[in-house]
C-alpha positions in Angstrom: 0.0 -0.1 0.1 2.8 2.2 0.9 4.5 1.6 -2.5 1.2 2.5 -4.3 1.2 5.8 -2.5 4.7 6.7 -3.5 3.9 6.1 -7.2 1.0 8.4 -7.1 2.9 10.9 -5.3 5.5 11.0 -8.2 2.8 11.1 -10.8 1.3 14.1 -9.2 1.7 17.4 -11.4 2.9 20.6 -9.4 0.5 23.2 -10.8 2.1 26.2 -9.4 5.1 25.8 -11.9 2.8 24.6 -14.9 1.7 27.5 -17.1 -2.1 28.5 -17.2 -4.2 26.6 -19.6 -7.6 27.3 -21.0 -8.4 23.4 -21.1 -7.4 20.4 -20.0 -3.9 18.9 -20.2 -2.4 15.5 -21.7 -0.9 15.1 -18.0 -4.4 14.9 -16.6 -5.4 12.2 -18.9 -2.5 10.2 -18.3 -3.2 10.5 -14.3 -6.6 9.3 -14.9 -5.7 6.2 -16.8 -3.0 5.3 -14.1 -5.9 5.7 -11.4 -8.3 3.5 -13.2 -5.6 0.9 -13.7 -4.7 1.0 -10.0 -8.5 0.5 -9.2 -8.6 -2.3 -11.4 -5.8 -4.4 -10.0 -6.2 -4.0 -6.3 -9.4 -1.9 -5.9 -7.1 1.0 -4.8 -8.0 4.5 -4.3 -9.6 7.2 -6.7 -7.9 10.5 -6.1 -8.2 13.8 -7.6 -7.4 17.3 -6.6 -9.6 20.3 -6.0 -8.0 22.1 -8.6 -8.7 19.2 -11.4 -12.4 19.5 -10.3 -12.4 23.1 -10.6 -10.7 22.9 -14.2 -13.1 20.3 -15.5 -16.4 21.8 -14.3 -15.4 25.4 -15.4 -15.9 24.4 -19.3 -19.5 23.8 -18.9 -20.2 27.4 -17.4 -18.1 28.7 -20.4 -20.3 26.9 -22.9 -23.4 28.0 -21.4 -22.3 31.5 -21.4 -21.4 31.4 -24.9 -24.7 29.9 -26.0 -26.3 32.8 -24.0 -24.5 35.2 -25.9 -25.4 33.9 -29.2 -28.9 33.9 -28.1 -28.6 37.5 -27.1 -27.1 38.4 -30.3 -29.7 36.7 -32.5 -32.4 38.5 -30.5 -30.6 42.0 -30.9 -30.5 41.2 -34.9 -34.1 40.2 -34.8 -34.9 43.6 -32.8 -32.9 45.6 -35.1 -35.3 44.8 -38.4 -37.1 47.8 -39.6 -41.0 48.0 -38.9 -43.3 47.7 -41.7 -44.4 51.3 -43.2 -47.8 52.1 -43.1 -49.8 52.1 -46.4 -51.4 55.5 -47.0 -55.1 55.5 -47.4 -56.5 55.7 -50.9 -58.7 58.6 -51.8 -60.6 56.9 -54.5 -64.4 56.0 -53.5 -65.0 53.8 -56.5 -63.0 51.8 -59.0 -63.9 50.7 -62.6 -62.6 49.6 -66.0 -63.0 50.5 -69.3 -61.2 51.5 -72.6 -59.8 54.5 -74.7 -62.1 55.6 -77.4 -62.1 58.5 -79.9 -64.7 60.7 -80.5 -63.6 61.6 -84.1 -62.9 58.6 -86.1 -63.8 58.0 -89.5 -63.2 55.3 -92.2 -63.0 57.5 -95.2 -64.4 56.2 -98.5 -65.6 57.6 -101.9 -68.9 59.0 -102.9 -68.9 57.4 -106.3 -67.8 53.9 -107.4 -64.7 53.8 -109.2 -61.3 52.1 -110.0 -58.4 53.1 -107.5 -55.5 54.2 -109.3 -53.4 55.5 -106.4 -53.4 55.2 -102.4 -51.2 57.8 -100.8 -51.3 56.8 -97.0 -49.8 54.1 -95.0 -50.6 52.8 -91.4 -49.2 55.3 -88.8 -49.1 58.5 -91.2 -50.2 61.8 -89.8 -52.6 63.3 -92.3 -54.1 67.0 -92.3 -57.7 68.1 -93.4 -57.8 68.2 -97.0 -54.8 66.2 -97.9 -55.1 63.6 -100.6 -55.4 60.2 -99.4 -56.4 58.3 -102.6 -57.3 58.8 -106.3 -59.9 57.1 -108.5 -59.8 56.7 -112.3 -61.4 60.1 -113.4 -61.4 59.6 -117.2 -65.0 59.8 -117.8 -65.9 62.5 -115.3 -63.0 64.8 -117.0 -64.8 64.3 -120.4 -68.1 65.0 -119.1 -66.5 68.3 -117.5 -65.0 69.5 -120.6 -68.4 68.9 -122.5 -70.3 71.0 -120.1 -67.7 73.8 -120.1 -68.1 73.5 -123.7 -71.8 74.0 -123.6 -71.4 77.0 -121.6 -69.0 78.5 -124.3 -71.4 77.9 -126.9 -74.2 79.7 -125.2 -71.9 82.4 -124.3 -71.4 83.0 -128.1 -75.0 82.9 -128.8 -75.6 85.5 -126.1 -72.9 87.6 -128.0 -74.8 87.4 -131.4 -78.1 88.0 -129.8 -76.9 91.1 -128.0 -75.3 92.4 -131.6 -78.7 91.8 -133.2 -80.4 93.5 -130.6 -78.4 96.5 -130.8 -79.0 96.5 -134.6 -82.9 96.1 -133.9 -83.0 99.0 -131.6 -81.0 101.5 -134.3 -83.7 100.2 -136.8 -86.3 101.2 -134.5 -85.0 104.5 -133.6 -84.6 105.6 -137.4 -88.3 104.3 -138.1 -89.3 106.2 -135.3 -87.8 109.5 -136.6 -89.0 108.7 -140.3 -92.4 108.5 -138.8 -92.2 111.9 -137.0 -91.5 113.3 -140.2 -93.9 111.3 -142.1 -91.4 109.4 -144.1 -92.5 106.0 -142.6 -95.4 104.2 -141.9 -96.9 103.1 -138.7 -96.1 99.5 -139.5 -92.5 100.0 -139.9 -92.3 101.0 -136.5 -94.4 98.4 -135.2 -92.3 95.8 -137.0 -88.9 97.4 -135.6 -90.4 97.5 -132.1 -91.4 93.7 -132.4 -87.9 92.7 -133.5 -86.5 94.7 -130.5 -88.8 92.6 -128.0 -88.0 89.3 -129.7 -84.3 89.7 -129.5 -84.7 90.7 -125.8 -86.6 87.7 -124.8 -84.2 85.6 -126.8 -81.3 87.0 -124.8 -83.4 86.4 -121.4 -83.5 82.7 -122.6 -80.1 82.3 -123.7 -78.8 83.7 -120.4 -81.1 81.4 -118.4 -79.5 78.4 -120.6 -76.0 79.6 -119.7 -76.9 79.5 -116.0 -78.2 76.0 -116.5 -75.1 75.0 -118.5 -72.7 76.5 -115.8 -74.7 74.5 -113.0 -74.1 71.3 -114.9 -70.5 72.2 -115.3 -70.3 72.9 -111.7 -71.9 69.4 -110.8 -69.6 67.7 -113.3 -66.7 69.6 -111.5 -67.9 68.2 -108.3 -68.1 64.6 -109.6 -64.7 64.8 -110.9 -63.6 66.0 -107.5 -65.5 63.0 -106.0 -62.8 60.9 -107.7 -60.0 62.4 -105.1 -60.5 61.1 -101.7 -59.4 63.8 -99.1 -58.9 63.5 -95.4 -61.8 64.9 -93.5 -59.9 66.2 -90.6 -56.5 66.1 -89.0 -55.4 62.7 -87.4 -53.4 59.4 -87.8 -53.9 56.6 -90.4 -54.9 53.3 -88.2 -56.0 51.0 -90.9 -55.3 50.9 -94.7 -58.1 49.1 -96.5 -57.4 49.3 -100.1 -54.9 49.1 -102.8 -54.4 50.5 -106.1 -56.3 48.5 -108.7 -59.2 47.4 -106.7 -62.7 48.7 -106.9 -64.3 51.2 -104.4 -67.6 51.9 -103.6 -69.8 53.9 -100.9 -71.9 50.7 -100.3 -71.4 47.1 -100.4 -71.7 46.0 -104.1 -69.9 43.6 -106.4 -69.3 41.0 -103.5 -66.1 40.6 -101.9 -64.1 42.3 -104.4 -65.6 45.7 -104.0 -64.1 48.0 -101.2 -66.2 50.1 -99.0 -63.3 52.2 -97.6 -59.9 53.5 -98.2 -58.4 54.1 -94.7 -59.6 54.7 -91.1 -58.4 58.1 -89.5 -58.3 58.8 -86.0 -58.2 62.1 -84.3 -55.7 61.5 -81.6 -56.6 64.9 -79.8 -60.4 63.5 -79.4 -59.3 60.3 -77.1 -61.3 59.8 -74.0 -62.2 56.9 -71.5 -65.3 55.1 -71.7 -66.0 52.9 -68.3 -69.1 50.9 -67.1 -70.1 51.7 -63.6 -72.5 49.3 -61.7 -75.8 51.2 -61.5 -75.5 50.5 -57.8 -72.7 52.8 -57.1 -73.4 55.4 -59.9 -74.3 57.8 -57.2 -70.8 58.0 -56.2 -70.0 59.5 -59.6 -70.6 63.4 -60.8 -69.7 65.6 -63.7 -66.1 67.3 -63.2 -65.2 64.5 -60.4 -61.4 64.0 -60.6 -60.3 60.7 -61.8 -56.9 58.8 -61.8 -56.5 56.5 -65.0 -53.9 53.7 -65.2 -53.1 52.2 -68.6 -52.9 48.3 -68.4 -49.8 48.7 -70.8 -48.4 51.3 -68.2 -49.7 50.5 -64.7 -47.2 52.7 -63.0 -48.2 55.7 -65.0 -51.3 57.5 -63.2 -53.0 59.8 -65.8 -55.0 62.8 -64.5 -58.4 62.9 -65.9 -62.2 64.0 -65.1 -65.6 63.0 -65.7 -67.2 64.6 -68.7 -70.8 63.1 -68.6 -72.7 60.3 -67.3 -74.8 58.9 -70.1 -78.4 59.1 -68.9 -79.3 55.3 -69.6 -78.5 52.2 -68.2 -77.6 48.7 -69.9 -80.3 46.4 -69.0 -78.3 43.4 -69.7 -75.2 44.4 -67.6 -76.9 46.6 -65.1 -74.2 49.3 -65.7 -74.3 53.0 -66.7 -71.7 54.4 -69.4 -69.5 57.2 -67.9 -67.2 59.4 -70.4 -64.0 60.5 -68.8 -61.7 63.2 -70.5 -58.0 62.8 -70.4 -56.2 65.9 -69.2 -52.9 65.4 -70.9 -51.7 64.2 -74.2 -49.5 61.5 -74.9 -48.2 59.5 -77.9 -48.4 56.2 -75.6 -52.2 56.8 -75.2 -53.9 54.6 -78.3 -57.4 53.7 -79.3 -58.9 50.6 -77.6 -56.5 50.4 -74.8 -57.6 48.9 -71.6 -57.6 51.4 -68.8 -58.7 51.2 -65.1 -59.9 54.4 -63.3 -60.2 55.3 -59.7 -62.9 58.1 -58.9 -61.6 60.3 -56.2 -63.4 62.1 -53.5 -64.8 65.3 -53.9 
């Protein structure tokens, strides 16, 4: 027994001379192994020092402290997240959807049936009022106009001849009257001269009436000739081109599918507005002049200022809606006819 105690004393480590360590040393594990071996051999003594117990148990509090610090850090990060912002309240009292429409839109056609010889427009072209859009074959109306003008010239020549005859007849009447005064001529001569003057005067009146009729005929032929040139009725943009040179155009559907009824479609972009259908249960929230915010489906982030033009005084029985016209308070090339749009009616 004494020998074992001496052996254990020799294996004991002097901690006053050993450097401080944060964790367990290899010598500790060697001592523990020797103790276990001695206990197995002779049921010896399990010995340890107070310092070793202090070292071994100090590791657990360190780990717990580290875990606590990590939890505290995570809690601080969580607390540092910004609070959600409050969403501002909307000033709209009613939302609806509709489409962009044009108040001035026309499919331009010809007033007469004819063969198209030239089309001077394309889609997207800007045109002005009176600009030539297309031309029809005008051979026959041109000939008719020249014929009417020739008839006017013929009547003018007849009028000049009748005027000359009238002047001569008046001179004859004057001479006959002078001779009758001096008893050198009979009453019959004076009567015949007077009758000739009256007849020529009536003839001149008829010729002048014929000239007026011929002039009106020429004017009609001139207008018919002008009908073979199709012009823009107002300023706008060509959105659809319906015909090509070589086709037949007619103001009405005739000749089957080979006859065009229009040359092109023109839209006045300054007349664009919004039309929406509002449920009749909420139409009381809408009034004329009300401010509106419109958003095109194509540009959802763009808020367009608008205002109510009119509430159409009739309801759609099938849909239980009332149509509302809304003016667009700005002009922009991005706004196109038939675009979908959503509107928000604002509070007064």
